[in-house]
C-alpha positions as CSV (number, residue, x, y, z in Angstrom):
1,X,17.3,171.3,108.1
2,X,16.6,171.0,111.8
3,X,18.4,174.3,112.5
4,X,16.3,175.9,109.7
5,X,13.0,174.5,111.2
6,X,13.9,175.7,114.7
7,X,14.8,179.2,113.4
8,X,11.3,179.4,111.7
9,X,9.6,178.3,115.0
10,X,11.6,180.9,117.0
11,X,10.6,183.7,114.6
12,X,7.0,182.6,114.8
13,X,7.1,182.5,118.6
14,X,8.7,186.0,118.7
15,X,6.0,187.4,116.5
16,X,3.3,185.9,118.7
17,X,4.9,186.7,122.1
18,X,4.9,190.5,122.1
19,X,1.9,191.2,119.9
20,X,-1.1,189.7,118.3
21,X,-0.2,191.2,115.0
22,X,0.3,188.9,112.0
23,X,2.0,189.5,108.7
24,X,-1.2,190.8,107.2
25,X,-0.6,193.8,104.9
26,X,-2.6,196.3,107.0
27,X,-0.8,195.6,110.2
28,X,2.9,195.5,109.6
29,X,5.7,194.3,107.4
30,X,7.3,191.7,109.7
31,X,6.4,189.2,107.0
32,X,9.3,190.4,104.9
33,X,11.6,188.9,107.6
34,X,9.6,185.7,107.9
35,X,9.4,185.2,104.2
36,X,13.1,185.0,103.9
37,X,12.9,181.5,105.1
38,X,9.3,180.4,104.3
39,X,6.2,181.4,102.5
40,X,3.0,182.5,104.3
41,X,0.0,180.9,102.7
42,X,-3.2,182.8,103.3
43,X,-1.5,186.0,104.5
44,X,0.0,188.9,102.7
45,X,3.8,189.1,102.9
46,X,6.5,191.3,101.5
47,X,9.8,190.6,99.6
48,X,12.2,193.4,98.7
49,X,12.9,193.2,95.0
50,X,15.8,194.7,93.1
51,X,13.7,195.1,89.9
52,X,10.7,196.6,91.6
53,X,9.6,199.9,89.9
54,X,11.4,202.0,92.5
55,X,13.9,203.4,93.4
56,X,14.5,204.7,89.9
57,X,17.1,206.9,88.2
58,X,16.5,207.6,84.6
59,X,14.3,209.5,82.2
60,X,10.5,209.9,82.1
61,X,9.5,207.3,79.5
62,X,11.0,208.2,76.1
63,X,11.0,211.9,76.7
64,X,14.7,212.2,77.5
65,X,13.7,214.4,80.5
66,X,15.3,213.4,83.7
67,X,12.7,211.8,86.0
68,X,13.6,213.9,89.0
69,X,13.4,217.2,87.1
70,X,13.0,219.7,89.9
71,X,13.4,220.3,93.6
72,X,10.9,219.8,96.4
73,X,10.7,223.2,98.1
74,X,10.0,221.9,101.7
75,X,13.2,219.8,101.9
76,X,15.3,220.7,98.9
77,X,15.4,217.1,97.8
78,X,15.0,216.1,94.1
79,X,11.4,215.9,92.9
80,X,9.4,214.6,90.0
81,X,6.8,216.8,88.4
82,X,3.6,214.8,87.9
83,X,1.0,215.2,85.2
84,X,-0.8,217.9,87.3
85,X,2.3,220.0,87.7
86,X,2.8,219.0,91.3
87,X,6.3,218.2,92.6
88,X,6.6,214.9,94.3
89,X,9.7,214.4,96.5
90,X,12.2,211.6,95.8
91,X,11.5,210.1,99.2
92,X,8.1,209.0,97.9
93,X,9.8,206.7,95.3
94,X,11.9,204.5,97.6
95,X,9.7,201.5,98.4
96,X,10.9,198.3,96.8
97,X,8.9,195.9,99.0
98,X,6.5,194.0,96.8
99,X,3.3,192.6,98.4
100,X,2.5,188.9,97.7
101,X,-0.6,186.9,98.5
102,X,-1.1,183.1,98.0
103,X,-4.6,182.0,98.9
104,X,-5.3,179.1,101.2
105,X,-5.1,175.9,99.2
106,X,-2.6,177.3,96.7
107,X,-0.5,174.5,95.2
108,X,2.5,174.9,92.8
109,X,1.8,171.3,91.8
110,X,-1.4,172.5,90.0
111,X,-1.5,175.0,87.1
112,X,-1.4,178.5,88.4
113,X,-0.9,182.0,87.1
114,X,0.6,185.3,88.4
115,X,-1.9,188.2,88.9
116,X,0.2,191.3,88.9
117,X,-2.0,194.1,90.2
118,X,-1.0,197.8,90.1
119,X,-2.6,200.0,92.7
120,X,-4.2,203.4,92.1
121,X,-3.1,206.8,93.5
122,X,-2.4,208.4,95.8
123,X,-2.1,205.0,97.5
124,X,0.1,201.9,98.1
125,X,-0.3,198.1,97.9
126,X,-1.4,197.8,101.6
127,X,-4.2,200.3,101.2
128,X,-5.5,198.8,97.9
129,X,-5.2,195.2,99.2
130,X,-7.3,196.0,102.2
131,X,-9.8,198.6,100.8
132,X,-10.8,196.3,97.9
133,X,-10.6,193.1,100.1
134,X,-8.4,191.5,97.5
135,X,-7.6,188.5,99.7
136,X,-11.3,187.7,100.0
137,X,-11.7,188.2,96.2
138,X,-8.8,186.0,95.4
139,X,-10.1,183.3,97.7
140,X,-13.6,183.5,96.3
141,X,-12.4,183.3,92.8
142,X,-11.4,179.7,93.4
143,X,-8.3,180.2,91.3
144,X,-4.8,178.9,92.0
145,X,-3.1,182.2,91.7
146,X,-0.2,184.3,93.1
147,X,-1.2,187.9,93.7
148,X,1.7,190.3,93.2
149,X,1.4,194.0,94.0
150,X,4.5,196.2,93.1
151,X,4.6,199.5,94.9
152,X,4.5,202.7,92.8
153,X,4.9,206.2,94.3
154,X,4.0,205.9,98.0
155,X,0.8,207.8,98.8
156,X,1.5,210.3,96.0
157,X,-0.5,211.4,92.9
158,X,1.9,209.9,90.3
159,X,1.4,206.9,88.1
160,X,5.0,206.6,86.9
161,X,6.1,203.0,86.5
162,X,9.8,203.7,87.3
163,X,12.1,200.9,86.0
164,X,9.2,199.6,83.9
165,X,9.7,202.5,81.5
166,X,12.6,200.5,80.1
167,X,12.5,197.8,77.4
168,X,12.3,194.3,78.9
169,X,12.4,195.6,82.5
170,X,9.2,193.9,83.6
171,X,10.5,190.6,82.3
172,X,13.5,191.1,84.6
173,X,11.1,191.7,87.5
174,X,9.2,188.5,86.8
175,X,12.5,186.5,86.5
176,X,13.5,187.8,89.9
177,X,10.1,187.0,91.3
178,X,10.4,183.4,90.0
179,X,13.8,183.0,91.6
180,X,12.6,184.4,94.9
181,X,9.4,182.4,95.2
182,X,10.5,179.1,93.7
183,X,13.5,178.9,96.1
184,X,11.0,178.7,98.9
185,X,9.1,175.7,97.5
186,X,10.3,172.2,96.7
187,X,12.8,172.1,93.9
188,X,10.7,169.9,91.7
189,X,8.1,172.7,91.4
190,X,10.6,175.2,89.9
191,X,9.5,174.7,86.3
192,X,5.9,175.6,87.2
193,X,7.1,179.0,88.5
194,X,9.2,179.6,85.4
195,X,6.3,178.7,83.0
196,X,3.3,180.1,84.8
197,X,1.4,182.6,82.7
198,X,0.9,186.2,83.7
199,X,-2.3,188.2,84.0
200,X,-1.9,192.0,84.5
201,X,-4.4,194.0,86.4
202,X,-4.6,197.7,87.2
203,X,-6.9,200.1,89.0
204,X,-6.9,203.9,88.4
205,X,-3.3,205.2,88.2
206,X,-2.0,201.7,87.7
207,X,-2.8,202.1,84.1
208,X,0.6,203.5,83.2
209,X,2.5,200.5,84.4
210,X,0.1,198.3,82.5
211,X,0.5,200.4,79.4
212,X,4.3,200.3,79.4
213,X,4.4,196.6,80.2
214,X,2.1,195.6,77.2
215,X,4.2,198.0,75.1
216,X,7.7,196.9,76.0
217,X,7.7,194.5,79.1
218,X,9.2,191.6,77.2
219,X,6.7,189.0,78.3
220,X,5.9,187.6,74.9
221,X,3.5,184.6,75.0
222,X,3.6,184.5,78.8
223,X,1.2,187.4,79.0
224,X,-2.2,185.8,79.2
225,X,-4.4,189.0,79.4
226,X,-5.1,192.4,80.9
227,X,-7.8,193.4,83.4
228,X,-8.4,197.1,83.9
229,X,-10.6,198.7,86.6
230,X,-11.3,202.3,85.5
231,X,-7.7,202.5,84.4
232,X,-7.2,204.3,81.1
233,X,-6.3,207.9,81.8
234,X,-3.5,208.1,79.2
235,X,-1.4,205.9,76.9
236,X,-4.4,204.7,74.8
237,X,-2.0,204.3,71.9
238,X,0.0,201.6,73.8
239,X,-3.1,199.6,74.6
240,X,-4.3,199.9,71.0
241,X,-1.0,198.9,69.4
242,X,-0.8,195.9,71.8
243,X,-4.3,194.8,71.0
244,X,-3.9,195.4,67.3
245,X,-0.9,193.0,67.2
246,X,-1.9,190.5,69.9
247,X,-5.7,190.5,70.2
248,X,-6.0,186.9,68.9
249,X,-3.7,185.5,71.6
250,X,-4.7,187.5,74.7
251,X,-7.8,188.7,76.5
252,X,-8.7,192.2,77.5
253,X,-11.3,193.4,80.1
254,X,-12.1,197.0,81.1
255,X,-14.7,197.8,83.7
256,X,-14.9,201.6,83.5
257,X,-16.9,204.6,84.8
258,X,-17.1,208.2,83.8
259,X,-13.4,208.9,84.6
260,X,-12.2,206.7,81.7
261,X,-15.2,206.8,79.4
262,X,-13.7,209.1,76.8
263,X,-10.4,207.2,76.4
264,X,-12.3,203.9,76.4
265,X,-14.4,205.1,73.5
266,X,-11.3,206.3,71.7
267,X,-9.8,202.8,72.0
268,X,-13.1,201.2,71.0
269,X,-13.3,203.4,67.8
270,X,-9.8,202.4,66.8
271,X,-10.5,198.7,67.3
272,X,-13.7,199.0,65.3
273,X,-11.9,200.7,62.4
274,X,-9.5,197.8,62.2
275,X,-12.3,195.2,62.3
276,X,-11.4,194.0,65.8
277,X,-14.5,192.7,67.6
278,X,-15.4,193.5,71.2
279,X,-18.3,192.9,73.6
280,X,-20.0,195.3,76.0
281,X,-21.4,192.5,78.2
282,X,-19.8,190.6,81.1
283,X,-17.7,187.6,79.9
284,X,-18.9,184.1,80.3
285,X,-15.5,182.7,79.6
286,X,-12.5,185.0,79.3
287,X,-10.3,183.4,76.6
288,X,-7.7,184.6,74.1
289,X,-9.4,186.8,71.5
290,X,-12.0,188.1,74.0
291,X,-12.2,191.9,74.4
292,X,-14.8,193.3,76.9
293,X,-15.6,197.0,77.6
294,X,-18.2,197.3,80.3
295,X,-19.5,200.7,81.5
296,X,-20.8,201.1,85.0
297,X,-22.2,204.0,87.0
298,X,-20.2,203.3,90.2
299,X,-17.9,206.0,91.6
300,X,-14.3,205.6,90.5
301,X,-12.8,204.5,93.9
302,X,-15.5,201.9,94.5
303,X,-15.2,200.1,91.1
304,X,-12.7,197.3,92.2
305,X,-14.9,196.3,95.1
306,X,-18.5,197.2,94.0
307,X,-18.4,196.7,90.3
308,X,-21.1,195.9,89.5
309,X,-21.1,193.0,90.0
310,X,-19.9,193.2,93.6
311,X,-16.4,191.9,94.0
312,X,-15.6,192.2,90.3
313,X,-12.0,191.0,90.6
314,X,-13.2,187.7,91.9
315,X,-16.0,187.5,89.4
316,X,-13.8,188.2,86.3
317,X,-11.1,185.7,87.6
318,X,-13.8,183.1,87.7
319,X,-14.4,183.4,84.0
320,X,-10.8,182.5,83.2
321,X,-10.9,178.8,82.3
322,X,-8.9,176.3,84.4
323,X,-6.4,177.2,87.1
324,X,-8.8,176.0,89.8
325,X,-7.4,175.4,93.3
326,X,-9.7,172.4,93.5
327,X,-11.6,170.2,91.0
328,X,-11.0,169.5,87.3
329,X,-8.1,171.2,85.6
330,X,-8.9,169.8,82.2
331,X,-10.9,172.9,81.0
332,X,-7.8,174.9,80.2
């Protein structure tokens, strides 16, 4: 134990001696090394994950078409043809370092949930984390939550979920996350990591990962709900089938603008035809059975930060009963 403590101190001293950079996501990824022995509370850190979406070798969804279906002309490397007909080189699909953020005051001894947030495109977890001030929004939500941001294609216009195309693959990712995180906390908190519920969130191109997870992720009752921020460009059928079968046991929230208005209306019409109720107003309490579609005039890229209301990620998390970092936990 003493050797372990000294090693951690040495690493911290080394990080501070040559630079004032921390393990914040927008500065560097040294936290990946630090997190191998401890967890950084209040700072984003990275862990390499075997079950992260990429690297990936397989088919595109259920199409039977090889994911890397062409060549990238500039380098000759394998490439994937995106929905716009553009060829994205294989080198953009290599990042397996998952971003994690635990807010100050996080405690595994209190009820908590995982918020798995899929970034838009062309982007990466670092950019989304900083552009939308997700650390501040998580803190201001007051929730005891672990933010998880898996990387998709790096700075490329492709929403493909990689390994999450496969049945049950996301469940494997969560199991790996549980093992990796819980091993860095006291052993008597392991059950909390195993049983914590999961809330999915997606902005823009993150929709496809969310769609395949609700369709075949293998989460079962652990999936608490889905938060979308202008994120319904395709796969309406997957969202509909999930809500049709599970709407009484999960919540659904979509804050959308012009980009996703058509598909949102298609989903709404399908729900109405099956007698499934929804609301077009901001939720007061987001509980199982609540479905909210809220149209805004904000530009697409600004929706996760400007809403309205401003800081909508924080505001919608506030409406989830319980899971407070401080105060009464009995309202779950």
